[in-house]
LOZAFI-688592 format. One record per residue (C-alpha): residue in three letters; residue number from 0; x, y, z. Coordinates in steps of 0.05 Angstrom, whole numbers, plus 5000, padded with zeros to 4 digits. Layout:
<recs>
<ALA; NUM; <X; Y; Z>>
...
</recs>
This chain:
<recs>
<UNK; 0; <4425; 8093; 2610>>
<UNK; 1; <4454; 8051; 2666>>
<UNK; 2; <4496; 8110; 2689>>
<UNK; 3; <4436; 8156; 2693>>
<UNK; 4; <4397; 8104; 2732>>
<UNK; 5; <4454; 8096; 2781>>
<UNK; 6; <4459; 8171; 2791>>
<UNK; 7; <4383; 8175; 2800>>
<UNK; 8; <4383; 8118; 2850>>
<UNK; 9; <4441; 8151; 2888>>
<UNK; 10; <4405; 8217; 2891>>
<UNK; 11; <4340; 8184; 2913>>
<UNK; 12; <4377; 8145; 2967>>
<UNK; 13; <4410; 8208; 2992>>
<UNK; 14; <4342; 8244; 2994>>
<UNK; 15; <4312; 8187; 3034>>
<UNK; 16; <4370; 8186; 3083>>
<UNK; 17; <4365; 8261; 3089>>
<UNK; 18; <4291; 8257; 3103>>
<UNK; 19; <4302; 8203; 3155>>
<UNK; 20; <4356; 8244; 3188>>
<UNK; 21; <4310; 8305; 3188>>
<UNK; 22; <4254; 8264; 3219>>
<UNK; 23; <4300; 8236; 3273>>
<UNK; 24; <4328; 8306; 3286>>
<UNK; 25; <4257; 8334; 3291>>
<UNK; 26; <4239; 8281; 3342>>
<UNK; 27; <4301; 8297; 3383>>
<UNK; 28; <4287; 8372; 3378>>
<UNK; 29; <4216; 8358; 3398>>
<UNK; 30; <4240; 8323; 3461>>
<UNK; 31; <4285; 8382; 3475>>
<UNK; 32; <4226; 8429; 3467>>
<UNK; 33; <4191; 8387; 3521>>
<UNK; 34; <4252; 8395; 3565>>
<UNK; 35; <4253; 8470; 3553>>
<UNK; 36; <4180; 8492; 3551>>
<UNK; 37; <4195; 8566; 3557>>
<UNK; 38; <4236; 8564; 3494>>
<UNK; 39; <4182; 8524; 3458>>
<UNK; 40; <4130; 8574; 3481>>
<UNK; 41; <4173; 8632; 3458>>
<UNK; 42; <4178; 8601; 3389>>
<UNK; 43; <4103; 8592; 3385>>
<UNK; 44; <4089; 8663; 3409>>
<UNK; 45; <4139; 8693; 3360>>
<UNK; 46; <4109; 8654; 3302>>
<UNK; 47; <4039; 8679; 3322>>
<UNK; 48; <4066; 8750; 3326>>
<UNK; 49; <4096; 8743; 3257>>
<UNK; 50; <4030; 8718; 3228>>
<UNK; 51; <3993; 8775; 3262>>
<UNK; 52; <4040; 8829; 3237>>
<UNK; 53; <4040; 8800; 3166>>
<UNK; 54; <3964; 8806; 3162>>
<UNK; 55; <3959; 8872; 3200>>
<UNK; 56; <3933; 8930; 3156>>
<UNK; 57; <3983; 8980; 3185>>
<UNK; 58; <4058; 8981; 3188>>
<UNK; 59; <4068; 8998; 3262>>
<UNK; 60; <4100; 9065; 3248>>
<UNK; 61; <4149; 9037; 3197>>
<UNK; 62; <4174; 8981; 3243>>
<UNK; 63; <4133; 8923; 3215>>
<UNK; 64; <4184; 8895; 3165>>
<UNK; 65; <4242; 8898; 3214>>
<UNK; 66; <4201; 8869; 3271>>
<UNK; 67; <4180; 8810; 3227>>
<UNK; 68; <4252; 8799; 3205>>
<UNK; 69; <4278; 8803; 3276>>
<UNK; 70; <4224; 8755; 3301>>
<UNK; 71; <4242; 8705; 3246>>
<UNK; 72; <4315; 8711; 3265>>
<UNK; 73; <4297; 8699; 3338>>
<UNK; 74; <4257; 8637; 3320>>
<UNK; 75; <4316; 8611; 3280>>
<UNK; 76; <4364; 8622; 3338>>
<UNK; 77; <4317; 8588; 3388>>
<UNK; 78; <4310; 8528; 3342>>
<UNK; 79; <4385; 8525; 3335>>
<UNK; 80; <4391; 8527; 3411>>
<UNK; 81; <4344; 8467; 3417>>
<UNK; 82; <4382; 8430; 3362>>
<UNK; 83; <4447; 8443; 3398>>
<UNK; 84; <4419; 8415; 3463>>
<UNK; 85; <4392; 8355; 3425>>
<UNK; 86; <4462; 8340; 3398>>
<UNK; 87; <4492; 8347; 3468>>
<UNK; 88; <4442; 8298; 3497>>
<UNK; 89; <4457; 8242; 3447>>
</recs>
């Protein structure tokens, strides 16, 4: 019983530390977004385009799925770019 409790406490502690790290990282990335407003705007515009395409009744000549996937990949890369800058500025 003690062993299970220790493991559970360890996992809970790790989850809390991970959440704190994520929150700190999000704040830092947020400040990077303020420093690079064109990148932040591109992320927003791509996310809006994704939502639009997902709800559109047509498939844009067969390009819808690939366009959505490529937009998601672009958003990921832009976020990684901001995260990289955030690490460099620490």
